[in-house]
N, C-alpha and C positions, 0 to 999 in steps of 0.2 A: 247242163246235166253231166254227171260224171261219166267217165269212160270205164265204168265198173258195172257191166250188166250182171244182174244176179237174179236168182229165183229164191224167193222167200218161202220156206217151208211153213206149213199151216201152224205148227206149234209156235213159231216166232210171231206170226201175224196175230194169233190169239193172245199171246202174252203182251205184245205191243199195244193192242187195243184195250186190254182189260186191266193192266197193272200200271201204276204211275211210275214214271222214271225208268231207268234201266236202259240197256243197250237195245233191246227189242223196240222199246218206245221211241228211241232216237232214230232207228231205222224206219219206222212208220212215219215219223215226222219228216225225214229226208225224202221218203217216197211221196208224201203229200206235197212237200215243197219242191218237187221235181228236181231234186239234186241227186237222186239215186234212180238209175234205170232198172226197173223191175220188169222181168219177163214172166209172162204167165201163158198157160195153155187153157183151152176150154175146160179140160178135166180139172185143172188146178183151181180155176175160178169157181167151178161148181162145188169143189171140195171146201173152199173157203166159206161159201154161203151155207153149205150143209152143216159144217162143224159149228159155225157161229150160231146158226138158228137152233141147233140142238143143244149146245152147251150154255147158251145165255138164256136168261128168263125172257118170256115173250116181250115184256116192256123194254128190257135192255137191248134185245135184238132189233126192235123197231128204232131205237136210238142209233144203233150201230149200222144199220142197213144203208143209210145215205153215205156214211163214211166209207163203207166197203165199195159202194158204187163209185165214189170219187176215186178211190184207190185203183179200181179196175179201169176207169177212164184214163188214168195216168200211167197205165202199164203198157208194155209192148206185147201184144199178143203174138204168140209163136205157133206156127203150124208144125205139127209133128209129122215129119217125113219118114223118120226111122225110129224104131223102138228097140231098146236093149233088154226087154223083159225076158224072163225074170232075172233080176240081178240083186235086188234088195231082199233081206230077210223079211221085211215088212212090205207085202205087195202094194200097199197104199202109197209107198214112197217111190215106186217105179215110175209113176207119171211125173214126179218132181225131177227124177233123173232124166227122163225122156225130154222134158222141157228144157232143162239146163244144157243137155248135150246138143239139142237142135238149135239152141240160141247161142251156143258158145259162151255160156254164163257160169258163174259160180253159184253154188248152193249155200244158202245161209240157213242153218238149222241149230237147234239145241240138242239134237239127237245124232251125234257123229257116228255112233255105232252102226246104224242102219244104212249109212252111206259109205262105209269103209270098203266094201267089195267093189263098188262103182269107182271109188277113188283109186284103188289099186289097179283094177282091170281096165278102166277107161281113161284114167288120168283126170277124172273129174275133181275140180278144186272144191273143197267143202270147208266152210268157216263157221265158227260160232258167231252169234251176234256181237260179242265183245271184240273178236278178231276183226270182223267187218268194220266196226266203228273205228278201230285203231287204224286200219288201212285208209279209211275215208279221211280221218284227221291228218294222217301223214301226207295226204294229197297224192297218193300213188296213182298213176294212170291205169295200171292194171294190177290185179291181185294175183 
């Protein structure tokens, strides 16, 4: 497993599971292959399930549900001991920030803007899926 603990934002998970190819799909493959340490909290796990069940057709959700369960089984669950809320302009992203800060992890998202204040105020490292893949390919121990 890599020495690259990360928190994958829901937009990256959704893209990685629903679109062929691309950096988000490679991250999901790395997660499934246990070459990427993904940290999640209970709130984030519930959000993953809620978004997928709402955005996908019932048939597609039933196909994706076992994949999500496997991903969750291969994640490191993080207890949230401290919260930095509110810090994001999107309150839905605050639990992603809380998870990353409590885990000492990087956030991987396609929406850098909503994490900008946390990056500045807290020193939270935020990467796009492409940036994360490039770091993994370079074999960097830490991002």
